N, C-alpha and C positions, 0 to 999 in steps of 0.2 A: 887506262888515268882516266881520259877525259870523259870516261863513262862514268865513274865513278865519283871523279865531279859534278859531273851534269842531274845526278840521280841527288849530290850532299844539297845542292844545288835544287835542288826541286821539291825535297823534305821541309827543306826549308821556309820554299814558299811559301808550301801549302801551310807549313804551323805559322801561316799569317791569312793566312786563311785565301792561297790561288786553287781559282779552282783549276785553272793549264795543270799548275803544276799538280795535280788527283791526279786530273783526266792524262798525265801523260805517264804517272807511276800506273797508270791503272793498264792499261794499255801496256806495258811492258811485263805486269806481271797475271794480269783476272787469268789467260789462258797454261799459264805453270798451277796455280792457287784453285783453277776450276780443278783439272786435272788433280790433285793431290784430293781436294774436296772426293770424286768420283770412287778414290781407294778406301775408300771407307762406305761414301753411301751410291750404293751402286741404285743411280737411280736422277739423272740426268734434270728435272723439272725440280726437286729437291735441293740436287745440291747444286744447281744454279739461283737455288737461297738461300744458300748455306754463301755462295758466292756474294750476292749483293748482300749480305746481313756484314760479310767481314769486310765488304770497301765499305760497308756504312761505320763498322766500327773505326775504320783508317781515318777517313773524315770528324767522323769525332772524340779521337783520340789526336788530330793533330795536333797539342801542346805539348803535348807527353810524349812526341815519339821525340825519340834520341839520335841523332843526324852521326854516330859513330857507333853506332846499331844499324845491320842491311836489314834496312828497307823488311825484303825477303826475304827474311827469318823468323821476324816480328807477322810477315803474312802466312806463314809457311804455321807457326806457331798457332793463332787465332783459327788461322781456319780448320785446324784441330785439333780443337778445345770441341770449338763448335759442332764441329764435324762428332763430336764424342755428346755431346749435349741433344743433337736429335737422334742420333744410337741411346742414349741413356732415355727419350720419349718416345723413340716407339717400345721397345725393352718394356715401359709398365707399360705400354700400350697393352701388348700379349703376353707377357708373361711376369710371373712376380716374382720370381728367380730365381741366376742364373748361378749357380754355385763359382764355375769357373771364372765369372768374367769380375774382376776389384771393383771392393766394394765403392772406391770412390762414385762411378757411374752412377750409383744408384742415388749417392746420397745428398742432398741439395746443400750448397754450398750459398752463404753470401756474395753479395759482389766486391769485398776484402778481403775472404779468404779468396774466391778465385782473381784477383787482382794479385795476392801472392804467389800463387800458383803455376799465373803466367808467365811473373819475372822472375821463382828459382826455373822453371822450364827452358825459358830463353836463355838465364846466365848456365845454366848445362851446359845448354846445348852448344854458346859461343863457346867458353870455355872447352870443350870433348872437343871443338872445329882446329880451336886455336894452337891443339896440340899435334894435330898431324901433320906426317912430313910436307912440304910446299905444294907436293904439286896434287897429292894428293888430296891437298885443300880446295887447290883451284876445281882439279877435277866436282871433287866435290860441291861448291860455292855455285860451279856457272851447273853444275845441276839440277838444284835441289833447291839452290834459289831463287836461278835465273831464269832458270828452267828449258836449259839449250838437250839436245835433243843431243844422245852419245854418238852423231856423228858431224855433227857440228862442234862438240867438243876434241874431235879430233882432231878435226882441220883447223879448232884453232888453236890447237896445243904440238900437233905435231905428232902427233901418239895415232893408235894404228883404232877402231872400232872396241875393241876387244880388248887391248891393253887397261882404255877409262871404264868398259867393263868392268876389269875385274880394280885399280885402283879404286872404283865405289863399291864395291864389295869391300872386298880388303877397311875402306872407310867406313861404313856400317858395323864391325865387326867390331875394330879398331873404336868408336864411340860406342859404344853399347858394352865395352869388355872397362871401357876407362868410367861412364854412369856408374858401373856397380862396384869398380873397390876405390872409387872415389867420393862414389855419396851412394851407399849401402842402405838405411835410409831412408833413400829417394829414386832407390831404381825404378822400384815398379812404378812407377807413378810415373821419373820420368821414361821411362824406356817402353812408356805409351806413343809418346814422339817418333820415338827411333820405328819403330810397327811401319811405318810411313815408308821410312828411310828405306826398309827393304824389298818395297812389291810397285819402287820401281825397274 
């Protein structure tokens, strides 16, 4: 509980321009965010550039960050989208067209459309996580948003590492199914978020 209150205080302070609060959030989240980026971009130098871009966006958008939303979720989605943008750029350099890739990877989008997509991704992800059973939701947030290892989460919650792995796998499946059922028109784009979830 104290950790959540501290993070909320840090987000509020950051929104007022407090660099120390921003640095505290960076210290807490840069490793899990970097790990997420590396799942898509198998190049450490490029992944580090994306990481810097993600946290630059956090600072630039500090006035827009909602304290009732987990900043880990925000960073998760932003890092994913920025990684996709890098992949899209690389694909354009090397391949004219790949039929199996979603069309939006190639489409140029203006900032208002990107903002709309981001907000929808956040909304869908949060909604899907919220309907998970309590223990699965705890495991999911600790592993995905906070970047904790399965062993750490197992110790924290009094579970076996295998149980944590099982809960995580079941949560990933439940989120994918929820998105497909509740947002069929948005499923393909939204499931791009979930791609990361299946790779931890």
